[in-house]
PDB file of N, CA, C and O in Angstrom, chain B, residues numbered from 101:
ATOM      1  N   UNK B 101      48.357 -64.033 -81.591  1.00  0.00           N
ATOM      2  CA  UNK B 101      48.177 -62.702 -81.020  1.00  0.00           C
ATOM      3  C   UNK B 101      48.773 -62.714 -79.603  1.00  0.00           C
ATOM      4  O   UNK B 101      48.485 -63.607 -78.806  1.00  0.00           O
ATOM      5  N   UNK B 102      49.588 -61.730 -79.312  1.00  0.00           N
ATOM      6  CA  UNK B 102      50.241 -61.664 -78.009  1.00  0.00           C
ATOM      7  C   UNK B 102      49.259 -61.173 -76.936  1.00  0.00           C
ATOM      8  O   UNK B 102      48.198 -60.625 -77.237  1.00  0.00           O
ATOM      9  N   UNK B 103      49.647 -61.388 -75.690  1.00  0.00           N
ATOM     10  CA  UNK B 103      48.827 -60.933 -74.564  1.00  0.00           C
ATOM     11  C   UNK B 103      48.612 -59.425 -74.632  1.00  0.00           C
ATOM     12  O   UNK B 103      47.519 -58.930 -74.357  1.00  0.00           O
ATOM     13  N   UNK B 104      49.670 -58.697 -75.002  1.00  0.00           N
ATOM     14  CA  UNK B 104      49.571 -57.228 -75.103  1.00  0.00           C
ATOM     15  C   UNK B 104      48.554 -56.837 -76.175  1.00  0.00           C
ATOM     16  O   UNK B 104      47.764 -55.915 -75.972  1.00  0.00           O
ATOM     17  N   UNK B 105      48.570 -57.525 -77.299  1.00  0.00           N
ATOM     18  CA  UNK B 105      47.623 -57.223 -78.377  1.00  0.00           C
ATOM     19  C   UNK B 105      46.182 -57.524 -77.956  1.00  0.00           C
ATOM     20  O   UNK B 105      45.265 -56.770 -78.282  1.00  0.00           O
ATOM     21  N   UNK B 106      45.989 -58.627 -77.232  1.00  0.00           N
ATOM     22  CA  UNK B 106      44.645 -58.964 -76.753  1.00  0.00           C
ATOM     23  C   UNK B 106      44.139 -57.904 -75.775  1.00  0.00           C
ATOM     24  O   UNK B 106      42.970 -57.519 -75.815  1.00  0.00           O
ATOM     25  N   UNK B 107      45.023 -57.440 -74.902  1.00  0.00           N
ATOM     26  CA  UNK B 107      44.632 -56.394 -73.950  1.00  0.00           C
ATOM     27  C   UNK B 107      44.269 -55.107 -74.682  1.00  0.00           C
ATOM     28  O   UNK B 107      43.311 -54.425 -74.319  1.00  0.00           O
ATOM     29  N   UNK B 108      45.034 -54.785 -75.706  1.00  0.00           N
ATOM     30  CA  UNK B 108      44.767 -53.573 -76.484  1.00  0.00           C
ATOM     31  C   UNK B 108      43.397 -53.650 -77.159  1.00  0.00           C
ATOM     32  O   UNK B 108      42.642 -52.678 -77.147  1.00  0.00           O
ATOM     33  N   UNK B 109      43.077 -54.795 -77.743  1.00  0.00           N
ATOM     34  CA  UNK B 109      41.778 -54.984 -78.394  1.00  0.00           C
ATOM     35  C   UNK B 109      40.656 -54.842 -77.370  1.00  0.00           C
ATOM     36  O   UNK B 109      39.635 -54.211 -77.644  1.00  0.00           O
ATOM     37  N   UNK B 110      40.847 -55.424 -76.201  1.00  0.00           N
ATOM     38  CA  UNK B 110      39.855 -55.351 -75.128  1.00  0.00           C
ATOM     39  C   UNK B 110      39.609 -53.905 -74.698  1.00  0.00           C
ATOM     40  O   UNK B 110      38.466 -53.492 -74.503  1.00  0.00           O
ATOM     41  N   UNK B 111      40.692 -53.145 -74.553  1.00  0.00           N
ATOM     42  CA  UNK B 111      40.561 -51.739 -74.155  1.00  0.00           C
ATOM     43  C   UNK B 111      39.866 -50.914 -75.235  1.00  0.00           C
ATOM     44  O   UNK B 111      39.033 -50.061 -74.930  1.00  0.00           O
ATOM     45  N   UNK B 112      40.207 -51.168 -76.488  1.00  0.00           N
ATOM     46  CA  UNK B 112      39.571 -50.433 -77.580  1.00  0.00           C
ATOM     47  C   UNK B 112      38.071 -50.748 -77.660  1.00  0.00           C
ATOM     48  O   UNK B 112      37.273 -49.865 -77.974  1.00  0.00           O
ATOM     49  N   UNK B 113      37.686 -51.995 -77.380  1.00  0.00           N
ATOM     50  CA  UNK B 113      36.269 -52.349 -77.367  1.00  0.00           C
ATOM     51  C   UNK B 113      35.542 -51.594 -76.261  1.00  0.00           C
ATOM     52  O   UNK B 113      34.434 -51.098 -76.467  1.00  0.00           O
ATOM     53  N   UNK B 114      36.165 -51.508 -75.092  1.00  0.00           N
ATOM     54  CA  UNK B 114      35.555 -50.743 -73.992  1.00  0.00           C
ATOM     55  C   UNK B 114      35.416 -49.274 -74.375  1.00  0.00           C
ATOM     56  O   UNK B 114      34.389 -48.650 -74.108  1.00  0.00           O
ATOM     57  N   UNK B 115      36.445 -48.730 -74.995  1.00  0.00           N
ATOM     58  CA  UNK B 115      36.410 -47.326 -75.404  1.00  0.00           C
ATOM     59  C   UNK B 115      35.282 -47.072 -76.397  1.00  0.00           C
ATOM     60  O   UNK B 115      34.582 -46.065 -76.294  1.00  0.00           O
ATOM     61  N   UNK B 116      35.101 -47.966 -77.343  1.00  0.00           N
ATOM     62  CA  UNK B 116      34.022 -47.807 -78.326  1.00  0.00           C
ATOM     63  C   UNK B 116      32.652 -47.857 -77.648  1.00  0.00           C
ATOM     64  O   UNK B 116      31.729 -47.148 -78.047  1.00  0.00           O
ATOM     65  N   UNK B 117      32.529 -48.693 -76.630  1.00  0.00           N
ATOM     66  CA  UNK B 117      31.273 -48.766 -75.886  1.00  0.00           C
ATOM     67  C   UNK B 117      30.992 -47.442 -75.176  1.00  0.00           C
ATOM     68  O   UNK B 117      29.866 -46.946 -75.207  1.00  0.00           O
ATOM     69  N   UNK B 118      32.014 -46.872 -74.540  1.00  0.00           N
ATOM     70  CA  UNK B 118      31.861 -45.583 -73.867  1.00  0.00           C
ATOM     71  C   UNK B 118      31.501 -44.500 -74.883  1.00  0.00           C
ATOM     72  O   UNK B 118      30.655 -43.647 -74.613  1.00  0.00           O
ATOM     73  N   UNK B 119      32.138 -44.538 -76.039  1.00  0.00           N
ATOM     74  CA  UNK B 119      31.828 -43.552 -77.087  1.00  0.00           C
ATOM     75  C   UNK B 119      30.360 -43.668 -77.501  1.00  0.00           C
ATOM     76  O   UNK B 119      29.694 -42.653 -77.704  1.00  0.00           O
ATOM     77  N   UNK B 120      29.854 -44.888 -77.627  1.00  0.00           N
ATOM     78  CA  UNK B 120      28.447 -45.096 -77.955  1.00  0.00           C
ATOM     79  C   UNK B 120      27.532 -44.552 -76.872  1.00  0.00           C
ATOM     80  O   UNK B 120      26.483 -43.976 -77.162  1.00  0.00           O
ATOM     81  N   UNK B 121      27.936 -44.739 -75.628  1.00  0.00           N
ATOM     82  CA  UNK B 121      27.144 -44.206 -74.521  1.00  0.00           C
ATOM     83  C   UNK B 121      27.125 -42.678 -74.553  1.00  0.00           C
ATOM     84  O   UNK B 121      26.086 -42.066 -74.305  1.00  0.00           O
ATOM     85  N   UNK B 122      28.256 -42.067 -74.854  1.00  0.00           N
ATOM     86  CA  UNK B 122      28.300 -40.606 -74.954  1.00  0.00           C
ATOM     87  C   UNK B 122      27.443 -40.108 -76.116  1.00  0.00           C
ATOM     88  O   UNK B 122      26.792 -39.068 -76.005  1.00  0.00           O
ATOM     89  N   UNK B 123      27.438 -40.832 -77.214  1.00  0.00           N
ATOM     90  CA  UNK B 123      26.577 -40.466 -78.343  1.00  0.00           C
ATOM     91  C   UNK B 123      25.106 -40.520 -77.925  1.00  0.00           C
ATOM     92  O   UNK B 123      24.310 -39.680 -78.344  1.00  0.00           O
ATOM     93  N   UNK B 124      24.748 -41.501 -77.103  1.00  0.00           N
ATOM     94  CA  UNK B 124      23.366 -41.603 -76.614  1.00  0.00           C
ATOM     95  C   UNK B 124      23.019 -40.404 -75.735  1.00  0.00           C
ATOM     96  O   UNK B 124      21.899 -39.897 -75.794  1.00  0.00           O
ATOM     97  N   UNK B 125      23.967 -39.950 -74.926  1.00  0.00           N
ATOM     98  CA  UNK B 125      23.744 -38.757 -74.098  1.00  0.00           C
ATOM     99  C   UNK B 125      23.514 -37.541 -74.998  1.00  0.00           C
ATOM    100  O   UNK B 125      22.603 -36.749 -74.757  1.00  0.00           O
ATOM    101  N   UNK B 126      24.328 -37.400 -76.016  1.00  0.00           N
ATOM    102  CA  UNK B 126      24.179 -36.270 -76.936  1.00  0.00           C
ATOM    103  C   UNK B 126      22.809 -36.291 -77.614  1.00  0.00           C
ATOM    104  O   UNK B 126      22.144 -35.260 -77.707  1.00  0.00           O
ATOM    105  N   UNK B 127      22.390 -37.466 -78.087  1.00  0.00           N
ATOM    106  CA  UNK B 127      21.073 -37.574 -78.727  1.00  0.00           C
ATOM    107  C   UNK B 127      19.961 -37.211 -77.738  1.00  0.00           C
ATOM    108  O   UNK B 127      18.994 -36.540 -78.099  1.00  0.00           O
ATOM    109  N   UNK B 128      20.107 -37.653 -76.509  1.00  0.00           N
ATOM    110  CA  UNK B 128      19.105 -37.375 -75.484  1.00  0.00           C
ATOM    111  C   UNK B 128      19.014 -35.883 -75.184  1.00  0.00           C
ATOM    112  O   UNK B 128      17.921 -35.337 -75.040  1.00  0.00           O
ATOM    113  N   UNK B 129      20.163 -35.234 -75.092  1.00  0.00           N
ATOM    114  CA  UNK B 129      20.160 -33.786 -74.827  1.00  0.00           C
ATOM    115  C   UNK B 129      19.597 -33.016 -76.007  1.00  0.00           C
ATOM    116  O   UNK B 129      18.851 -32.054 -75.823  1.00  0.00           O
ATOM    117  N   UNK B 130      19.948 -33.430 -77.215  1.00  0.00           N
ATOM    118  CA  UNK B 130      19.450 -32.762 -78.417  1.00  0.00           C
ATOM    119  C   UNK B 130      17.934 -32.899 -78.529  1.00  0.00           C
ATOM    120  O   UNK B 130      17.244 -31.958 -78.918  1.00  0.00           O
ATOM    121  N   UNK B 131      17.429 -34.072 -78.186  1.00  0.00           N
ATOM    122  CA  UNK B 131      15.993 -34.328 -78.273  1.00  0.00           C
ATOM    123  C   UNK B 131      15.231 -33.801 -77.063  1.00  0.00           C
ATOM    124  O   UNK B 131      14.010 -33.933 -76.987  1.00  0.00           O
ATOM    125  N   UNK B 132      15.952 -33.205 -76.121  1.00  0.00           N
ATOM    126  CA  UNK B 132      15.358 -32.664 -74.910  1.00  0.00           C
ATOM    127  C   UNK B 132      14.508 -33.714 -74.192  1.00  0.00           C
ATOM    128  O   UNK B 132      13.373 -33.452 -73.792  1.00  0.00           O
ATOM    129  N   UNK B 133      15.078 -34.890 -74.043  1.00  0.00           N
ATOM    130  CA  UNK B 133      14.385 -35.978 -73.352  1.00  0.00           C
ATOM    131  C   UNK B 133      14.367 -35.707 -71.850  1.00  0.00           C
ATOM    132  O   UNK B 133      14.969 -34.750 -71.364  1.00  0.00           O
ATOM    133  N   UNK B 134      13.668 -36.567 -71.140  1.00  0.00           N
ATOM    134  CA  UNK B 134      13.497 -36.460 -69.701  1.00  0.00           C
ATOM    135  C   UNK B 134      14.847 -36.418 -68.982  1.00  0.00           C
ATOM    136  O   UNK B 134      15.764 -37.168 -69.318  1.00  0.00           O
ATOM    137  N   UNK B 135      14.957 -35.537 -67.992  1.00  0.00           N
ATOM    138  CA  UNK B 135      16.198 -35.388 -67.224  1.00  0.00           C
ATOM    139  C   UNK B 135      16.592 -36.684 -66.513  1.00  0.00           C
ATOM    140  O   UNK B 135      17.777 -37.000 -66.407  1.00  0.00           O
ATOM    141  N   UNK B 136      15.608 -37.426 -66.032  1.00  0.00           N
ATOM    142  CA  UNK B 136      15.893 -38.688 -65.361  1.00  0.00           C
ATOM    143  C   UNK B 136      16.580 -39.672 -66.299  1.00  0.00           C
ATOM    144  O   UNK B 136      17.516 -40.368 -65.906  1.00  0.00           O
ATOM    145  N   UNK B 137      16.110 -39.722 -67.537  1.00  0.00           N
ATOM    146  CA  UNK B 137      16.734 -40.604 -68.529  1.00  0.00           C
ATOM    147  C   UNK B 137      18.155 -40.146 -68.843  1.00  0.00           C
ATOM    148  O   UNK B 137      19.059 -40.966 -69.006  1.00  0.00           O
ATOM    149  N   UNK B 138      18.343 -38.843 -68.925  1.00  0.00           N
ATOM    150  CA  UNK B 138      19.680 -38.319 -69.188  1.00  0.00           C
ATOM    151  C   UNK B 138      20.636 -38.657 -68.054  1.00  0.00           C
ATOM    152  O   UNK B 138      21.797 -38.993 -68.289  1.00  0.00           O
ATOM    153  N   UNK B 139      20.144 -38.566 -66.823  1.00  0.00           N
ATOM    154  CA  UNK B 139      20.986 -38.911 -65.679  1.00  0.00           C
ATOM    155  C   UNK B 139      21.358 -40.385 -65.687  1.00  0.00           C
ATOM    156  O   UNK B 139      22.479 -40.739 -65.324  1.00  0.00           O
ATOM    157  N   UNK B 140      20.443 -41.242 -66.092  1.00  0.00           N
ATOM    158  CA  UNK B 140      20.743 -42.673 -66.190  1.00  0.00           C
ATOM    159  C   UNK B 140      21.814 -42.927 -67.256  1.00  0.00           C
ATOM    160  O   UNK B 140      22.715 -43.742 -67.060  1.00  0.00           O
ATOM    161  N   UNK B 141      21.705 -42.229 -68.372  1.00  0.00           N
ATOM    162  CA  UNK B 141      22.710 -42.370 -69.427  1.00  0.00           C
ATOM    163  C   UNK B 141      24.075 -41.894 -68.935  1.00  0.00           C
ATOM    164  O   UNK B 141      25.097 -42.526 -69.204  1.00  0.00           O
ATOM    165  N   UNK B 142      24.081 -40.788 -68.221  1.00  0.00           N
ATOM    166  CA  UNK B 142      25.346 -40.261 -67.692  1.00  0.00           C
ATOM    167  C   UNK B 142      25.958 -41.204 -66.659  1.00  0.00           C
ATOM    168  O   UNK B 142      27.178 -41.358 -66.598  1.00  0.00           O
ATOM    169  N   UNK B 143      25.118 -41.826 -65.859  1.00  0.00           N
ATOM    170  CA  UNK B 143      25.618 -42.799 -64.883  1.00  0.00           C
ATOM    171  C   UNK B 143      26.257 -43.989 -65.607  1.00  0.00           C
ATOM    172  O   UNK B 143      27.272 -44.520 -65.159  1.00  0.00           O
ATOM    173  N   UNK B 144      25.661 -44.399 -66.718  1.00  0.00           N
ATOM    174  CA  UNK B 144      26.234 -45.490 -67.512  1.00  0.00           C
ATOM    175  C   UNK B 144      27.587 -45.085 -68.083  1.00  0.00           C
ATOM    176  O   UNK B 144      28.515 -45.893 -68.114  1.00  0.00           O
ATOM    177  N   UNK B 145      27.703 -43.834 -68.535  1.00  0.00           N
ATOM    178  CA  UNK B 145      28.983 -43.333 -69.057  1.00  0.00           C
ATOM    179  C   UNK B 145      30.035 -43.352 -67.958  1.00  0.00           C
ATOM    180  O   UNK B 145      31.165 -43.791 -68.175  1.00  0.00           O
ATOM    181  N   UNK B 146      29.660 -42.874 -66.781  1.00  0.00           N
ATOM    182  CA  UNK B 146      30.597 -42.860 -65.662  1.00  0.00           C
ATOM    183  C   UNK B 146      31.054 -44.279 -65.326  1.00  0.00           C
ATOM    184  O   UNK B 146      32.240 -44.511 -65.090  1.00  0.00           O
ATOM    185  N   UNK B 147      30.126 -45.217 -65.305  1.00  0.00           N
ATOM    186  CA  UNK B 147      30.480 -46.606 -65.047  1.00  0.00           C
ATOM    187  C   UNK B 147      31.405 -47.158 -66.113  1.00  0.00           C
ATOM    188  O   UNK B 147      32.343 -47.894 -65.809  1.00  0.00           O
ATOM    189  N   UNK B 148      31.143 -46.803 -67.365  1.00  0.00           N
ATOM    190  CA  UNK B 148      31.990 -47.258 -68.462  1.00  0.00           C
ATOM    191  C   UNK B 148      33.399 -46.698 -68.375  1.00  0.00           C
ATOM    192  O   UNK B 148      34.372 -47.411 -68.617  1.00  0.00           O
ATOM    193  N   UNK B 149      33.509 -45.432 -68.032  1.00  0.00           N
ATOM    194  CA  UNK B 149      34.830 -44.803 -67.888  1.00  0.00           C
ATOM    195  C   UNK B 149      35.574 -45.425 -66.705  1.00  0.00           C
ATOM    196  O   UNK B 149      36.774 -45.688 -66.793  1.00  0.00           O
ATOM    197  N   UNK B 150      34.867 -45.660 -65.605  1.00  0.00           N
ATOM    198  CA  UNK B 150      35.506 -46.304 -64.453  1.00  0.00           C
ATOM    199  C   UNK B 150      35.993 -47.703 -64.802  1.00  0.00           C
ATOM    200  O   UNK B 150      37.083 -48.105 -64.394  1.00  0.00           O
ATOM    201  N   UNK B 151      35.190 -48.445 -65.557  1.00  0.00           N
ATOM    202  CA  UNK B 151      35.602 -49.792 -65.968  1.00  0.00           C
ATOM    203  C   UNK B 151      36.831 -49.725 -66.873  1.00  0.00           C
ATOM    204  O   UNK B 151      37.753 -50.529 -66.732  1.00  0.00           O
ATOM    205  N   UNK B 152      36.845 -48.775 -67.793  1.00  0.00           N
ATOM    206  CA  UNK B 152      38.002 -48.605 -68.669  1.00  0.00           C
ATOM    207  C   UNK B 152      39.236 -48.236 -67.862  1.00  0.00           C
ATOM    208  O   UNK B 152      40.320 -48.767 -68.108  1.00  0.00           O
ATOM    209  N   UNK B 153      39.085 -47.340 -66.913  1.00  0.00           N
ATOM    210  CA  UNK B 153      40.207 -46.942 -66.070  1.00  0.00           C
ATOM    211  C   UNK B 153      40.717 -48.140 -65.266  1.00  0.00           C
ATOM    212  O   UNK B 153      41.925 -48.325 -65.118  1.00  0.00           O
ATOM    213  N   UNK B 154      39.807 -48.936 -64.758  1.00  0.00           N
ATOM    214  CA  UNK B 154      40.198 -50.128 -64.016  1.00  0.00           C
ATOM    215  C   UNK B 154      40.995 -51.092 -64.872  1.00  0.00           C
ATOM    216  O   UNK B 154      41.988 -51.657 -64.413  1.00  0.00           O
ATOM    217  N   UNK B 155      40.568 -51.285 -66.115  1.00  0.00           N
ATOM    218  CA  UNK B 155      41.281 -52.178 -67.030  1.00  0.00           C
ATOM    219  C   UNK B 155      42.685 -51.651 -67.349  1.00  0.00           C
ATOM    220  O   UNK B 155      43.651 -52.414 -67.378  1.00  0.00           O
ATOM    221  N   UNK B 156      42.783 -50.347 -67.585  1.00  0.00           N
ATOM    222  CA  UNK B 156      44.096 -49.756 -67.888  1.00  0.00           C
ATOM    223  C   UNK B 156      45.022 -49.890 -66.675  1.00  0.00           C
ATOM    224  O   UNK B 156      46.194 -50.239 -66.822  1.00  0.00           O
ATOM    225  N   UNK B 157      44.502 -49.616 -65.491  1.00  0.00           N
ATOM    226  CA  UNK B 157      45.316 -49.758 -64.284  1.00  0.00           C
ATOM    227  C   UNK B 157      45.730 -51.206 -64.052  1.00  0.00           C
ATOM    228  O   UNK B 157      46.872 -51.476 -63.679  1.00  0.00           O
ATOM    229  N   UNK B 158      44.805 -52.138 -64.273  1.00  0.00           N
ATOM    230  CA  UNK B 158      45.142 -53.553 -64.110  1.00  0.00           C
ATOM    231  C   UNK B 158      46.236 -53.965 -65.089  1.00  0.00           C
ATOM    232  O   UNK B 158      47.180 -54.661 -64.714  1.00  0.00           O
ATOM    233  N   UNK B 159      46.112 -53.540 -66.330  1.00  0.00           N
ATOM    234  CA  UNK B 159      47.131 -53.851 -67.331  1.00  0.00           C
ATOM    235  C   UNK B 159      48.477 -53.260 -66.926  1.00  0.00           C
ATOM    236  O   UNK B 159      49.514 -53.910 -67.058  1.00  0.00           O
ATOM    237  N   UNK B 160      48.454 -52.032 -66.437  1.00  0.00           N
ATOM    238  CA  UNK B 160      49.692 -51.385 -65.997  1.00  0.00           C
ATOM    239  C   UNK B 160      50.338 -52.175 -64.859  1.00  0.00           C
ATOM    240  O   UNK B 160      51.544 -52.424 -64.871  1.00  0.00           O
ATOM    241  N   UNK B 161      49.537 -52.560 -63.892  1.00  0.00           N
ATOM    242  CA  UNK B 161      50.069 -53.302 -62.751  1.00  0.00           C
ATOM    243  C   UNK B 161      50.662 -54.630 -63.214  1.00  0.00           C
ATOM    244  O   UNK B 161      51.769 -55.001 -62.822  1.00  0.00           O
ATOM    245  N   UNK B 162      49.906 -55.340 -64.055  1.00  0.00           N
ATOM    246  CA  UNK B 162      50.374 -56.657 -64.508  1.00  0.00           C
ATOM    247  C   UNK B 162      51.643 -56.576 -65.349  1.00  0.00           C
ATOM    248  O   UNK B 162      52.559 -57.376 -65.159  1.00  0.00           O
ATOM    249  N   UNK B 163      51.712 -55.625 -66.271  1.00  0.00           N
ATOM    250  CA  UNK B 163      52.817 -55.597 -67.224  1.00  0.00           C
ATOM    251  C   UNK B 163      53.996 -54.733 -66.795  1.00  0.00           C
ATOM    252  O   UNK B 163      55.107 -54.915 -67.292  1.00  0.00           O
ATOM    253  N   UNK B 164      53.768 -53.800 -65.882  1.00  0.00           N
ATOM    254  CA  UNK B 164      54.854 -52.895 -65.518  1.00  0.00           C
ATOM    255  C   UNK B 164      55.304 -53.016 -64.066  1.00  0.00           C
ATOM    256  O   UNK B 164      56.372 -52.527 -63.698  1.00  0.00           O
ATOM    257  N   UNK B 165      54.491 -53.665 -63.249  1.00  0.00           N
ATOM    258  CA  UNK B 165      54.886 -53.828 -61.855  1.00  0.00           C
ATOM    259  C   UNK B 165      55.093 -55.287 -61.465  1.00  0.00           C
ATOM    260  O   UNK B 165      55.838 -55.571 -60.527  1.00  0.00           O
ATOM    261  N   UNK B 166      54.451 -56.208 -62.161  1.00  0.00           N
ATOM    262  CA  UNK B 166      54.535 -57.607 -61.744  1.00  0.00           C
ATOM    263  C   UNK B 166      55.314 -58.460 -62.752  1.00  0.00           C
ATOM    264  O   UNK B 166      56.339 -59.041 -62.397  1.00  0.00           O
ATOM    265  N   UNK B 167      54.857 -58.541 -63.965  1.00  0.00           N
ATOM    266  CA  UNK B 167      55.457 -59.430 -64.963  1.00  0.00           C
ATOM    267  C   UNK B 167      56.578 -58.737 -65.731  1.00  0.00           C
ATOM    268  O   UNK B 167      56.326 -57.819 -66.512  1.00  0.00           O
ATOM    269  N   UNK B 168      57.784 -59.167 -65.513  1.00  0.00           N
ATOM    270  CA  UNK B 168      58.905 -58.685 -66.312  1.00  0.00           C
ATOM    271  C   UNK B 168      59.413 -57.302 -65.983  1.00  0.00           C
ATOM    272  O   UNK B 168      60.259 -56.779 -66.708  1.00  0.00           O
ATOM    273  N   UNK B 169      58.933 -56.691 -64.925  1.00  0.00           N
ATOM    274  CA  UNK B 169      59.420 -55.367 -64.554  1.00  0.00           C
ATOM    275  C   UNK B 169      60.794 -55.488 -63.900  1.00  0.00           C
ATOM    276  O   UNK B 169      61.125 -56.529 -63.331  1.00  0.00           O
ATOM    277  N   UNK B 170      61.587 -54.433 -63.980  1.00  0.00           N
ATOM    278  CA  UNK B 170      62.919 -54.443 -63.359  1.00  0.00           C
ATOM    279  C   UNK B 170      62.816 -54.660 -61.860  1.00  0.00           C
ATOM    280  O   UNK B 170      63.548 -55.468 -61.287  1.00  0.00           O
ATOM    281  N   UNK B 171      61.908 -53.938 -61.233  1.00  0.00           N
ATOM    282  CA  UNK B 171      61.694 -54.071 -59.790  1.00  0.00           C
ATOM    283  C   UNK B 171      60.288 -54.626 -59.579  1.00  0.00           C
ATOM    284  O   UNK B 171      59.327 -53.876 -59.410  1.00  0.00           O
ATOM    285  N   UNK B 172      60.189 -55.935 -59.594  1.00  0.00           N
ATOM    286  CA  UNK B 172      58.886 -56.576 -59.484  1.00  0.00           C
ATOM    287  C   UNK B 172      58.342 -56.508 -58.063  1.00  0.00           C
ATOM    288  O   UNK B 172      59.080 -56.501 -57.078  1.00  0.00           O
ATOM    289  N   UNK B 173      57.011 -56.458 -58.006  1.00  0.00           N
ATOM    290  CA  UNK B 173      56.354 -56.613 -56.715  1.00  0.00           C
ATOM    291  C   UNK B 173      55.851 -58.057 -56.657  1.00  0.00           C
ATOM    292  O   UNK B 173      55.715 -58.714 -57.689  1.00  0.00           O
ATOM    293  N   UNK B 174      55.584 -58.532 -55.474  1.00  0.00           N
ATOM    294  CA  UNK B 174      55.114 -59.902 -55.305  1.00  0.00           C
ATOM    295  C   UNK B 174      53.785 -60.088 -56.035  1.00  0.00           C
ATOM    296  O   UNK B 174      52.944 -59.190 -56.017  1.00  0.00           O
ATOM    297  N   UNK B 175      53.584 -61.241 -56.678  1.00  0.00           N
ATOM    298  CA  UNK B 175      52.321 -61.477 -57.393  1.00  0.00           C
ATOM    299  C   UNK B 175      51.086 -61.313 -56.502  1.00  0.00           C
ATOM    300  O   UNK B 175      50.050 -60.828 -56.956  1.00  0.00           O
ATOM    301  N   UNK B 176      51.200 -61.718 -55.233  1.00  0.00           N
ATOM    302  CA  UNK B 176      50.067 -61.565 -54.317  1.00  0.00           C
ATOM    303  C   UNK B 176      49.746 -60.093 -54.086  1.00  0.00           C
ATOM    304  O   UNK B 176      48.580 -59.706 -54.009  1.00  0.00           O
ATOM    305  N   UNK B 177      50.786 -59.283 -53.976  1.00  0.00           N
ATOM    306  CA  UNK B 177      50.594 -57.846 -53.786  1.00  0.00           C
ATOM    307  C   UNK B 177      49.960 -57.233 -55.033  1.00  0.00           C
ATOM    308  O   UNK B 177      49.086 -56.373 -54.925  1.00  0.00           O
ATOM    309  N   UNK B 178      50.392 -57.667 -56.203  1.00  0.00           N
ATOM    310  CA  UNK B 178      49.816 -57.164 -57.451  1.00  0.00           C
ATOM    311  C   UNK B 178      48.325 -57.485 -57.514  1.00  0.00           C
ATOM    312  O   UNK B 178      47.522 -56.628 -57.882  1.00  0.00           O
ATOM    313  N   UNK B 179      47.949 -58.714 -57.158  1.00  0.00           N
ATOM    314  CA  UNK B 179      46.532 -59.098 -57.168  1.00  0.00           C
ATOM    315  C   UNK B 179      45.733 -58.292 -56.149  1.00  0.00           C
ATOM    316  O   UNK B 179      44.611 -57.871 -56.432  1.00  0.00           O
ATOM    317  N   UNK B 180      46.304 -58.076 -54.964  1.00  0.00           N
ATOM    318  CA  UNK B 180      45.629 -57.262 -53.947  1.00  0.00           C
ATOM    319  C   UNK B 180      45.418 -55.837 -54.446  1.00  0.00           C
ATOM    320  O   UNK B 180      44.356 -55.250 -54.239  1.00  0.00           O
ATOM    321  N   UNK B 181      46.421 -55.292 -55.098  1.00  0.00           N
ATOM    322  CA  UNK B 181      46.322 -53.935 -55.633  1.00  0.00           C
ATOM    323  C   UNK B 181      45.253 -53.852 -56.721  1.00  0.00           C
ATOM    324  O   UNK B 181      44.484 -52.892 -56.769  1.00  0.00           O
ATOM    325  N   UNK B 182      45.205 -54.856 -57.593  1.00  0.00           N
ATOM    326  CA  UNK B 182      44.192 -54.895 -58.648  1.00  0.00           C
ATOM    327  C   UNK B 182      42.795 -54.975 -58.037  1.00  0.00           C
ATOM    328  O   UNK B 182      41.888 -54.265 -58.472  1.00  0.00           O
ATOM    329  N   UNK B 183      42.617 -55.829 -57.039  1.00  0.00           N
ATOM    330  CA  UNK B 183      41.313 -55.942 -56.364  1.00  0.00           C
ATOM    331  C   UNK B 183      40.910 -54.621 -55.722  1.00  0.00           C
ATOM    332  O   UNK B 183      39.746 -54.225 -55.782  1.00  0.00           O
ATOM    333  N   UNK B 184      41.866 -53.946 -55.111  1.00  0.00           N
ATOM    334  CA  UNK B 184      41.608 -52.660 -54.477  1.00  0.00           C
ATOM    335  C   UNK B 184      41.164 -51.618 -55.502  1.00  0.00           C
ATOM    336  O   UNK B 184      40.200 -50.886 -55.277  1.00  0.00           O
ATOM    337  N   UNK B 185      41.862 -51.560 -56.613  1.00  0.00           N
ATOM    338  CA  UNK B 185      41.514 -50.603 -57.672  1.00  0.00           C
ATOM    339  C   UNK B 185      40.098 -50.864 -58.164  1.00  0.00           C
ATOM    340  O   UNK B 185      39.301 -49.933 -58.282  1.00  0.00           O
ATOM    341  N   UNK B 186      39.773 -52.132 -58.455  1.00  0.00           N
ATOM    342  CA  UNK B 186      38.443 -52.461 -58.937  1.00  0.00           C
ATOM    343  C   UNK B 186      37.368 -52.115 -57.910  1.00  0.00           C
ATOM    344  O   UNK B 186      36.291 -51.644 -58.273  1.00  0.00           O
ATOM    345  N   UNK B 187      37.655 -52.344 -56.638  1.00  0.00           N
ATOM    346  CA  UNK B 187      36.678 -52.033 -55.587  1.00  0.00           C
ATOM    347  C   UNK B 187      36.381 -50.537 -55.522  1.00  0.00           C
ATOM    348  O   UNK B 187      35.229 -50.146 -55.336  1.00  0.00           O
ATOM    349  N   UNK B 188      37.388 -49.712 -55.669  1.00  0.00           N
ATOM    350  CA  UNK B 188      37.193 -48.259 -55.557  1.00  0.00           C
ATOM    351  C   UNK B 188      36.599 -47.645 -56.813  1.00  0.00           C
ATOM    352  O   UNK B 188      36.046 -46.547 -56.755  1.00  0.00           O
ATOM    353  N   UNK B 189      36.700 -48.324 -57.942  1.00  0.00           N
ATOM    354  CA  UNK B 189      36.167 -47.766 -59.180  1.00  0.00           C
ATOM    355  C   UNK B 189      34.740 -48.223 -59.464  1.00  0.00           C
ATOM    356  O   UNK B 189      34.167 -47.831 -60.480  1.00  0.00           O
ATOM    357  N   UNK B 190      34.159 -49.032 -58.599  1.00  0.00           N
ATOM    358  CA  UNK B 190      32.769 -49.479 -58.814  1.00  0.00           C
ATOM    359  C   UNK B 190      31.813 -48.390 -58.449  1.00  0.00           C
ATOM    360  O   UNK B 190      30.600 -48.571 -58.560  1.00  0.00           O
TER     361      UNK B 190
END
């Protein structure tokens, strides 16, 4: 399995987790559960989406800006950019 295929599987697993979290929000709203619980579920969804976005951005940086790109950026700069993205998406 290539690195690209492994990354794709990883992203799809994250997406399925977010979908499960959204299903939990829907069940909570349908059952008219406590607003505090619904807010906690929504916060989990937001965290999941941010994590997915971070992974997609990291993959983009690694595969399109650093490794094998026509105009590569320095590997140190790529790592700094990835760290920055992860810090802002937490």
